[in-house]
C-alpha positions in Angstrom: 189.4 97.0 76.9 189.4 95.6 73.4 191.4 97.4 71.0 188.5 98.3 68.7 184.8 97.8 68.6 183.6 94.8 66.2 180.9 96.5 64.3 179.8 99.6 62.9 176.3 98.8 64.1 174.0 101.2 62.5 176.4 103.0 60.4 177.1 102.1 56.7 180.7 101.8 55.5 182.2 105.3 55.2 182.7 106.6 51.9 186.0 107.5 50.6 186.4 111.3 50.1 189.5 113.3 48.8 189.4 116.1 51.4 189.0 114.0 54.5 189.3 115.2 58.2 192.4 117.0 59.2 194.2 117.0 62.5 196.3 119.8 64.0 198.1 119.5 67.4 199.4 122.4 69.2 199.9 123.0 73.0 198.0 120.1 74.3 195.4 120.4 72.1 194.4 118.3 69.2 191.9 119.8 66.7 190.0 117.8 64.2 188.2 119.5 61.3 185.7 117.3 59.4 183.0 119.1 57.2 181.0 121.4 59.4 182.3 119.8 62.8 185.4 120.6 64.8 186.3 118.6 67.8 188.8 119.7 70.2 190.7 117.0 72.4 192.4 119.0 75.2 194.8 117.3 77.3 193.9 116.9 81.2 196.7 114.8 82.2 197.5 114.7 85.9 200.6 112.3 86.1 201.1 112.9 90.1 197.6 111.3 90.4 198.0 108.7 87.9 195.5 110.1 85.3 196.0 110.5 81.6 193.0 111.9 79.8 191.5 114.4 77.3 188.4 116.4 77.2 186.4 116.7 74.0 184.4 119.6 72.7 182.3 119.7 69.7 181.9 123.0 67.6 179.9 123.8 64.7 181.0 125.5 61.4 181.0 129.0 63.2 183.1 128.0 66.0 180.0 127.8 68.3 180.1 125.1 70.9 177.4 122.5 70.3 178.3 120.4 73.5 181.3 119.2 75.3 182.3 116.5 77.7 181.8 117.3 81.4 184.8 118.6 83.6 186.1 117.1 86.8 184.1 119.3 88.8 186.9 120.2 90.9 187.2 117.9 94.0 184.2 115.9 92.7 186.5 114.1 90.5 183.7 113.5 87.9 184.2 111.3 84.8 182.9 112.2 81.4 183.7 108.6 80.3 183.0 106.2 83.0 183.8 102.3 82.8 182.5 99.9 85.3 184.2 96.3 84.8 181.6 93.5 84.3 182.2 89.8 84.4 183.1 88.3 81.0 185.3 91.3 80.0 182.5 93.8 79.2 181.7 97.1 80.8 178.8 99.2 82.1 179.6 102.6 80.3 178.4 106.1 81.0 179.2 109.2 78.9 178.4 112.7 80.1 178.2 116.0 78.2 177.6 119.7 79.1 174.9 121.0 77.1 173.0 124.2 76.5 170.3 124.4 78.9 168.0 126.3 76.3 168.5 123.7 73.5 165.4 121.8 72.3 165.6 118.0 71.5 163.5 115.8 69.2 163.8 112.2 68.0 164.6 108.9 69.8 161.9 107.0 68.3 158.6 106.0 69.7 157.8 106.6 73.5 154.1 106.6 74.5 154.2 110.1 76.1 152.9 113.5 74.6 156.3 115.1 74.7 157.4 117.4 71.8 160.7 118.6 73.3 162.8 116.0 75.0 164.8 118.3 76.9 164.5 117.5 80.7 163.4 113.9 80.2 165.0 110.4 80.4 164.4 107.3 78.3 164.9 103.6 78.5 167.2 102.5 75.7 165.2 99.1 75.1 162.3 98.1 73.0 158.8 97.0 74.3 155.4 96.6 72.7 154.7 100.3 71.6 158.0 101.5 72.5 160.8 101.7 69.8 164.0 103.2 71.1 165.9 104.7 68.1 168.8 106.6 69.9 169.1 109.4 67.3 168.5 113.0 68.6 168.3 116.4 66.9 169.2 119.5 68.7 168.3 123.0 68.0 171.8 123.8 68.7 172.4 122.4 64.9 173.5 118.8 65.7 172.3 115.5 65.6 173.7 112.7 67.9 173.5 109.0 67.4 174.2 106.6 70.3 175.8 103.9 68.0 175.5 101.2 70.7 172.6 98.4 70.7 173.1 97.7 74.4 170.1 98.1 76.9 170.8 101.3 78.6 169.5 104.9 79.3 169.6 108.5 77.7 169.0 111.4 80.2 168.5 114.7 78.8 169.0 116.9 81.8 168.7 120.7 81.6 172.5 121.3 81.5 173.8 117.7 81.1 173.0 114.8 78.7 174.2 111.2 79.9 174.1 108.1 77.6 174.4 104.6 79.5 175.0 101.2 78.2 174.4 98.4 80.8 176.8 96.0 79.2 179.0 96.9 76.2 182.5 96.6 74.8 183.2 100.4 74.5 181.9 104.0 73.4 180.7 104.6 70.0 178.6 107.6 69.0 178.2 109.6 65.8 177.6 113.4 65.3 176.8 115.5 62.5 176.0 119.3 62.2 173.8 121.3 60.0 172.1 124.6 59.6 168.5 123.1 59.5 166.7 119.9 60.8 166.4 118.9 57.0 170.3 119.1 56.5 170.9 117.1 59.5 168.4 114.3 58.7 169.6 114.3 55.2 173.3 113.7 56.4 172.1 111.2 58.9 170.3 109.1 56.2 173.7 109.0 54.3 175.4 107.7 57.3 172.8 105.0 58.3 170.7 104.3 55.0 168.0 106.0 53.2 164.1 104.3 53.2 163.6 102.5 49.8 161.1 103.7 47.3 157.4 103.5 48.6 155.4 101.4 46.2 152.1 102.9 44.8 149.9 100.6 47.0 151.6 102.2 49.9 149.7 105.5 49.3 146.1 104.3 49.6 143.9 102.6 52.3 144.9 99.5 54.2 142.1 97.2 55.8 142.7 94.9 58.7 141.1 93.5 61.9 141.9 91.1 64.8 141.5 88.8 62.9 140.2 87.7 59.4 140.4 83.9 60.2 139.6 82.2 56.9 139.9 83.0 53.2 136.2 83.2 52.4 136.0 86.0 55.2 138.9 88.0 53.4 137.3 87.6 49.9 134.0 88.8 51.5 135.4 91.8 53.0 137.3 92.8 49.7 134.0 92.5 47.6 132.3 94.6 50.3 134.8 97.4 49.5 134.3 97.0 45.9 130.5 96.8 45.9 130.3 100.1 48.0 132.9 101.9 45.8 135.3 102.5 48.7 139.0 102.4 47.5 141.1 99.8 49.1 145.0 99.1 48.2 145.7 96.3 50.7 144.0 93.9 52.8 145.8 92.3 55.8 145.6 88.7 57.1 146.4 88.9 60.9 148.2 86.3 63.2 147.0 82.8 64.1 146.3 81.8 60.5 148.8 79.2 61.2 148.4 75.8 62.9 151.3 76.6 65.5 153.6 79.7 66.0 156.7 78.9 63.9 155.0 77.0 61.4 155.0 79.9 59.0 152.2 78.7 56.8 148.4 78.7 56.6 146.4 76.2 58.3 144.6 74.4 55.3 141.3 73.7 57.1 140.7 77.5 57.1 142.8 78.5 54.2 142.2 75.7 51.6 143.7 77.7 48.5 145.7 80.7 49.5 146.9 81.1 46.0 143.3 81.3 44.5 142.5 83.8 47.3 145.4 86.1 46.4 144.5 85.5 42.7 141.0 86.9 43.2 142.3 89.8 45.3 144.7 90.7 42.5 142.1 90.7 40.1 140.3 93.4 42.3 143.4 95.5 42.4 144.1 94.6 46.0 147.4 93.5 47.4 147.5 91.0 50.4 149.9 91.3 53.5 150.2 88.4 56.0 151.6 88.5 59.6 154.6 86.7 60.6 155.6 86.3 64.3 159.0 85.4 65.3 158.0 83.0 68.0 158.4 79.2 67.3 156.3 77.0 69.5 157.6 73.9 71.1 154.8 72.2 69.2 155.8 73.7 65.9 156.8 71.3 63.0 159.8 73.3 62.7 160.9 73.6 66.5 163.3 70.5 66.7 165.1 71.1 63.4 165.5 75.0 64.3 166.8 74.0 67.8 169.2 71.6 66.5 170.6 74.0 64.2 170.9 76.8 66.9 168.5 79.0 65.0 166.6 80.0 68.2 167.4 82.4 71.0 168.9 80.9 74.0 167.9 81.2 77.6 170.9 81.4 80.0 169.0 80.3 83.0 165.8 78.2 83.7 163.2 77.0 81.0 164.3 77.9 77.5 161.1 79.8 76.7 160.8 83.4 75.7 157.1 84.0 75.6 153.8 82.0 76.8 151.2 83.7 74.7 148.7 81.0 73.8 151.6 78.3 73.7 155.1 78.3 75.1 157.6 79.2 72.5 161.1 80.9 71.8 161.9 83.5 69.4 164.0 82.7 66.3 167.4 84.5 66.2 167.2 87.1 63.8 170.7 88.1 64.3 171.9 84.9 62.8 172.2 85.0 59.2 171.3 81.2 58.8 168.2 81.8 61.0 167.1 84.6 58.7 167.6 82.6 55.6 165.8 79.7 57.2 162.7 81.8 58.0 162.6 83.6 54.9 162.7 80.3 52.7 159.7 79.1 54.7 157.7 82.2 54.3 158.8 82.4 50.6 157.5 79.1 49.8 154.4 79.1 52.1 153.5 82.8 51.4 155.3 84.7 48.6 155.2 81.8 46.1 151.4 81.7 46.6 151.1 85.3 45.8 151.3 87.2 49.2 152.7 90.5 48.5 153.9 92.0 51.6 154.7 91.1 55.4 153.7 92.2 58.8 156.5 91.6 61.1 155.1 91.6 64.2 156.5 91.3 67.8 159.7 92.6 66.5 161.1 93.8 69.9 160.8 91.1 70.7 158.1 90.9 73.3 159.6 88.9 76.0 157.1 87.5 78.8 159.5 89.2 81.2 162.0 91.6 80.2 164.8 90.0 81.7 167.4 90.8 79.2 170.4 89.3 80.9 168.7 85.9 80.6 168.9 85.7 76.8 171.5 85.4 74.3 171.5 85.9 70.6 174.0 84.8 67.9 175.3 88.4 67.9 175.8 88.3 71.8 174.0 88.5 75.0 170.6 90.7 74.8 171.7 93.1 77.3 174.6 94.0 75.1 173.3 93.8 71.4 169.4 93.3 72.0 168.3 96.6 70.4 169.6 95.2 67.0 166.7 92.5 66.8 164.2 94.5 64.8 166.8 95.7 62.4 167.8 92.2 61.3 164.3 90.8 61.5 163.3 93.3 58.8 166.7 92.7 57.0 165.9 89.1 56.4 162.6 89.7 54.7 163.8 92.7 52.9 166.8 90.9 51.5 164.7 87.9 50.8 162.2 89.9 48.8 165.1 91.7 47.0 166.3 88.2 45.8 162.7 87.7 44.3 163.2 90.7 42.3 160.6 93.0 44.4 163.1 96.1 44.5 160.8 99.2 44.8 157.8 96.9 45.8 158.9 96.2 49.5 157.1 97.2 52.8 157.6 95.4 56.0 155.0 96.6 58.6 156.8 96.2 61.9 156.2 96.9 65.5 159.7 98.1 66.3 162.9 99.6 64.9 166.3 100.7 65.8 168.8 102.9 63.9 169.2 101.8 60.3 166.1 99.8 60.1 164.8 102.3 57.5 167.0 100.9 54.9 165.2 97.6 55.1 161.6 98.8 54.1 160.6 99.3 57.9 157.2 100.7 58.3 156.8 101.1 62.1 153.5 101.2 63.7 153.1 102.4 67.1 152.0 98.9 68.8 149.1 97.8 70.6 148.0 101.3 72.1 144.8 102.1 73.9 141.6 103.3 72.3 141.3 106.7 74.0 141.7 110.4 73.1 144.8 110.5 75.4 146.4 107.6 73.2 145.4 109.4 70.0 147.2 112.5 71.2 150.3 110.6 72.1 150.6 109.1 68.6 151.0 112.7 67.1 154.2 112.9 69.1 155.2 109.3 68.3 155.1 110.2 64.6 157.0 113.3 64.9 160.0 111.7 67.0 160.2 108.6 64.8 160.6 110.7 61.8 163.3 112.8 63.7 165.1 109.5 64.7 165.4 108.8 61.0 162.4 106.4 60.4 160.1 108.2 58.0 157.7 105.5 57.3 155.0 105.3 60.4 151.7 104.5 60.9 149.2 103.6 63.8 146.1 101.3 64.3 143.4 103.5 63.2 141.2 103.8 66.4 143.7 102.3 68.6 144.3 98.5 69.2 142.7 97.8 72.7 139.1 97.7 73.9 137.2 99.7 70.9 133.6 98.9 71.2 131.9 99.2 67.8 128.5 100.0 69.1 129.6 102.8 71.4 128.9 106.4 70.5 132.0 107.3 72.3 134.2 105.0 70.3 132.7 105.8 67.0 133.6 109.5 67.7 137.2 108.3 68.6 137.3 106.2 65.4 136.2 109.3 63.3 139.0 111.6 64.8 141.6 108.9 64.7 140.6 108.2 60.8 141.2 111.9 60.2 144.7 111.8 61.7 145.5 108.6 59.8 144.6 110.3 56.5 147.6 112.4 56.9 150.1 109.8 57.9 152.6 107.9 55.8 150.3 104.9 55.7 146.5 105.0 56.3 145.6 101.6 58.1 142.7 100.6 60.0 143.2 98.0 62.6 142.2 96.8 66.1 140.6 94.4 68.5 137.0 95.3 68.5 134.3 94.4 70.8 130.6 94.8 71.1 128.8 95.4 74.4 127.1 91.9 74.1 129.2 89.0 75.4 129.1 87.6 71.9 131.2 90.6 70.4 134.1 88.3 70.0 134.2 85.5 67.4 134.6 82.2 68.8 136.5 79.6 66.3 136.3 76.0 66.5 138.1 73.5 64.1 136.6 70.4 62.6 138.0 68.2 65.3 136.4 70.3 68.0 139.6 72.0 69.1 139.5 75.7 69.5 141.5 78.4 67.9 142.3 81.9 69.0 139.2 84.1 68.9 138.6 87.0 66.5 137.3 90.3 67.4 134.3 92.3 66.2 134.0 93.4 62.7 136.1 96.6 61.6 135.1 97.4 58.3 133.9 101.2 57.5 130.3 99.8 57.3 130.4 98.0 60.8 129.6 101.4 62.6 126.7 102.7 60.7 125.8 104.9 58.1 127.1 108.2 59.6 130.8 106.5 60.3 130.9 105.0 57.2 130.1 108.1 55.2 132.7 110.0 57.2 135.4 107.3 56.8 134.8 106.9 53.3 135.1 110.7 53.0 138.6 110.7 54.2 139.7 107.6 52.3 138.8 109.5 49.1 140.8 112.5 50.6 143.5 110.0 50.9 143.2 109.0 47.0 143.5 113.0 46.3 146.7 113.2 48.2 148.4 110.5 45.9 150.4 113.1 43.9 151.6 114.8 47.2 152.2 111.6 48.9 154.6 110.5 46.0 156.4 113.7 46.5 157.0 113.2 50.1 158.0 109.7 49.7 160.4 110.6 47.1 161.9 113.1 49.6 162.2 110.4 52.3 164.0 108.0 49.8 166.3 110.4 48.2 166.8 112.9 50.9 165.9 111.2 54.3 163.2 113.7 55.2 160.5 112.6 57.4 156.6 112.8 56.2 155.4 113.9 59.5 157.2 117.0 60.7 156.9 118.9 64.1 156.1 122.6 63.4 159.7 123.3 64.4 161.0 121.2 61.4 159.8 123.7 59.0 159.9 126.7 61.1 163.2 126.2 63.2 163.4 129.9 64.2 160.0 130.0 65.6 160.4 129.5 69.5 156.7 128.5 70.1 156.9 125.9 67.3 159.5 124.0 69.4 156.9 122.8 71.9 153.8 122.4 70.0 152.8 118.6 70.1 149.2 118.2 69.2 149.5 119.5 65.6 152.2 118.8 63.0 153.4 119.4 59.4 152.6 116.8 56.8 155.4 117.4 54.4 156.1 121.2 53.8 152.7 122.4 52.6 149.9 120.9 55.1 149.5 121.8 58.7 147.3 119.1 60.3 145.7 119.8 63.7 143.7 116.6 64.7 140.8 116.8 67.3 142.1 115.2 70.3 139.5 115.8 72.9 136.1 113.9 73.1 133.1 116.1 72.2 135.1 119.0 70.7 133.7 120.7 67.8 136.6 123.3 67.6 140.1 123.6 68.8 142.7 126.1 68.9 145.5 125.9 66.4 148.9 127.6 66.3 150.2 128.9 62.9 153.8 129.3 62.9 156.2 131.3 60.6 155.3 134.9 61.3 153.5 137.5 59.1 155.4 136.4 55.9 153.7 133.1 55.8 150.2 132.6 54.6 147.8 129.9 55.8 144.5 129.0 54.2 142.0 126.9 56.4 141.0 124.1 53.9 137.4 123.8 55.3 136.5 127.3 55.2 138.9 129.0 52.9 139.8 131.6 55.6 143.2 133.1 55.3 145.4 133.8 58.2 148.9 135.2 58.6 151.4 133.1 60.8 152.7 133.7 64.3 149.2 133.5 66.1 146.6 131.0 67.5 143.4 130.7 65.8 140.1 128.9 66.5 139.3 126.3 63.9 135.7 124.8 63.5 135.9 121.1 63.7 132.4 119.3 63.5 132.7 115.7 63.6 133.3 115.3 59.9 136.1 118.0 59.6 139.6 118.0 60.8 141.5 121.2 60.8 143.9 121.4 58.0 145.9 124.5 56.8 147.7 124.9 53.4 150.9 127.0 53.4 151.0 129.9 51.1 148.1 128.4 49.0 149.5 125.0 48.4 146.4 123.0 49.1 147.1 119.9 47.3 143.7 119.9 45.6 142.0 119.5 49.0 140.3 122.8 49.2 136.7 122.3 50.6 137.2 118.6 50.7 138.0 118.4 54.5 
């Protein structure tokens, strides 16, 4: 095995401290003390069988064991650290720990499942569309554990055993912290891996998007529609295929004749502009051969050198290559930022392979099966550092579809990907938001209404959109997006260029007024609620920036001693003051809500003003225009009677 690992991966350089770790060795046991953690390494050598090893135990500040490596299991001859040699000098590695069967686990990023407590479940350590694997987990036993390894693998949280596996790697690397509360653990994790930057003021309001605004007149018309109706709007998004070919990284002039003037008009209306960037480079792109010759593209190890076949064959640019990051940013700076574009939507950030054959692709940083989970970090890094160089510090948000540990320090606002438009999907986004925050990624959002198959003249979808809007109001970013349809076959918009060639179609309209007067009224109501939340949001984003705190918090986060709060997944705390209980069932006009914290906590239902003590389940009224929200100890953020 190599003498040391070659990268700190997610971890920042360790600060120098006066009173660092101490090590005591006595009677075959080496004891390391570092802050609130003690690690005992007990000698388990058996020279007669040719084995020399030690077993690690991790204890908290009170000497209570948090977890330990598994033992040999007698004649089973189990291995806590198991290495299997692979061709090329790497290893398949598995590490196994004995853990408390009664602990509760939260974090790991975004997986499309409505699980609050991760104990007893297994997770693929790789990225996909709507799956962001961020291998940091927080235990109710008072520790946080980072699997500091970007290899494709698997994490299994058994009832009495946790295993971490890397399919191809150079060695074992993990990081552990201990704390008395989840907030302390998250703060220490942010110190080790990086804090989210300052969220600009335009990140606090409402963002409008659809699939897709395909010309600049359309964008300006929608922006004017918001102004004429008096609906607040902070940002409008220009989605994909505004370019001639993927990898051109520019507007197609026929449909966008003067982007600089478009941006100027939008800025005059007080609206920021975000543009979508995809990492694919088409074989027909004007940049393809230049990037290919410079080794700036991902490489296929076998077969056709193509990573994705959506619309046209293409390969991803290699975001792990600093030269490739610089090349792509310089194109985007010249063709977007210099024209007035304010922010970037870094789509396809997993990246989304046509087939997830990780072993077939190679990055500058190594084989994808070994380092593949790094891609979204470096993708965000390139744009973050590029914008910093323009003097945009404090004004950077990268909307991105994926993240790994450390991505938060590069302004990554993760959205949950192309999820379905159903109430089940809505419910799942609540737990996605909770676990992303626990994984150290505090900036999170979703497509309001879901992405797939929302039919705008369907009463069922209109109800879902309203309920999703109410949920989105109490997310870090409130953003409307989706691929909408009509029942009529003409629901999609066909786009033909002047030369008769076709362009990617656009979906049906997706503005608040596209759904009729009732829906427009309710959506506008909650956009105004969002405006009232600005002072509170500023404080929550300050906590994220300075203290590493998530904005969306499971009930267990604020009430770690409340056992029932550990498993509640269809409601959450938005900051420390507001409990939000979205309606996640079609046709429901009320729902049960668990109020945590016991008799000493006072909850006020914002819609009715009714007061309750914690530690009980109540039934909250929820007609179509109402989402149940409860203020903790009277701290209503000015929303009393508004929801």
